[in-house]
C-alpha positions as CSV (number, residue, x, y, z in Angstrom):
1,X,123.5,32.5,223.5
2,X,123.3,29.3,223.5
3,X,123.3,27.0,220.9
4,X,120.7,23.6,220.5
5,X,122.5,21.1,219.2
6,X,122.9,20.9,215.5
7,X,121.8,24.9,215.3
8,X,118.2,24.4,215.0
9,X,115.4,26.8,216.0
10,X,112.0,27.0,215.7
11,X,109.9,28.9,213.4
12,X,109.0,31.8,216.1
13,X,112.7,32.1,216.4
14,X,113.5,32.7,212.9
15,X,111.1,34.3,212.4
16,X,112.0,37.4,214.9
17,X,115.3,36.5,214.9
18,X,116.1,35.3,219.0
19,X,119.0,33.5,219.2
20,X,118.4,30.0,221.1
21,X,117.5,30.0,224.5
22,X,117.2,33.8,224.2
23,X,114.8,33.4,228.2
24,X,112.8,36.1,229.2
25,X,114.0,39.1,227.5
26,X,113.4,37.3,224.4
27,X,109.4,35.8,225.7
28,X,108.5,39.3,226.4
29,X,109.3,40.8,222.7
30,X,108.0,37.8,221.2
31,X,104.5,38.0,223.5
32,X,104.4,41.6,221.7
33,X,104.4,40.1,218.0
34,X,101.1,37.8,219.0
35,X,98.2,38.6,216.9
36,X,96.6,38.9,220.3
37,X,98.5,41.5,220.9
38,X,97.1,44.1,217.8
39,X,93.4,43.1,218.9
40,X,93.9,43.7,222.9
41,X,95.7,45.7,225.6
42,X,98.9,44.0,227.2
43,X,102.1,44.7,229.0
44,X,104.7,42.7,230.3
45,X,106.8,43.6,233.4
46,X,109.8,42.1,235.3
47,X,109.4,41.7,239.0
48,X,112.2,42.4,241.6
49,X,113.1,38.5,241.5
50,X,113.4,38.7,237.5
51,X,110.2,36.7,236.6
52,X,108.5,38.0,233.7
53,X,104.7,39.0,234.6
54,X,102.5,39.4,231.4
55,X,99.0,41.2,232.3
56,X,95.9,40.9,229.2
57,X,94.8,44.3,230.7
58,X,92.1,44.8,227.8
59,X,90.6,41.8,226.7
60,X,88.2,42.3,223.6
61,X,86.2,38.6,224.0
62,X,85.6,39.6,228.1
63,X,84.8,43.3,227.2
64,X,82.2,41.9,224.6
65,X,81.1,39.7,227.2
66,X,81.2,42.4,230.3
67,X,79.3,44.8,227.4
68,X,76.5,42.2,227.3
69,X,76.1,41.8,231.3
70,X,78.2,38.1,231.0
71,X,80.1,36.3,233.5
72,X,84.0,36.6,232.3
73,X,84.7,33.5,230.0
74,X,86.4,30.8,231.9
75,X,89.4,30.7,229.5
76,X,92.3,29.8,232.4
77,X,92.6,26.0,231.0
78,X,93.4,27.5,227.8
79,X,95.4,29.8,228.7
80,X,97.9,27.4,230.4
81,X,98.6,25.5,227.2
82,X,98.9,28.5,225.4
83,X,101.0,30.4,227.3
84,X,103.4,27.2,228.4
85,X,104.0,26.4,224.8
86,X,104.3,29.6,223.5
87,X,106.9,29.8,226.5
88,X,108.8,26.9,225.8
89,X,109.1,27.8,221.9
90,X,111.2,30.4,222.9
91,X,112.7,28.9,225.6
92,X,112.6,25.3,227.3
93,X,113.6,26.4,230.1
94,X,111.1,28.9,231.1
95,X,108.5,28.1,233.5
96,X,104.3,29.5,233.6
97,X,102.7,30.5,236.5
98,X,98.6,31.5,236.5
99,X,98.9,34.4,238.5
100,X,95.0,34.5,238.0
101,X,93.1,34.4,234.9
102,X,88.9,33.4,234.7
103,X,87.2,31.6,236.4
104,X,89.7,33.6,239.1
105,X,88.7,36.7,240.8
106,X,91.2,39.4,239.0
107,X,91.5,42.9,239.5
108,X,89.5,45.5,237.3
109,X,92.9,46.4,235.7
110,X,93.3,43.6,233.9
111,X,91.8,39.9,232.9
112,X,94.2,37.5,233.1
113,X,98.3,37.5,234.4
114,X,100.9,35.3,233.8
115,X,104.1,34.8,235.8
116,X,107.4,33.2,233.5
117,X,110.7,32.2,235.1
118,X,113.8,30.0,235.0
119,X,114.2,27.5,237.4
């Protein structure tokens, strides 16, 4: 485990007892502690190249909009900020890439998907 100078950790790290620079494994764990994990259906998995993929399979906001006959809410710009900052809070080396998020077209089995890598 690598420590930051002075051993400082952010509140997320301390809350779920992650070491500094816990990498993509820590991020995979931390994503399931978010409030959204209790409200929506999501999954994480690792690709062959080691990238972590996060999919929001059922989003209650998007599901409610569909039920009302509305188009998906275009949440990509918010997701870019949210997931990048969240990943950075776990490990500042992690890079975030949007695989797809409304208004992007997406398959039926997820509303948005994100890929997390280390340089």
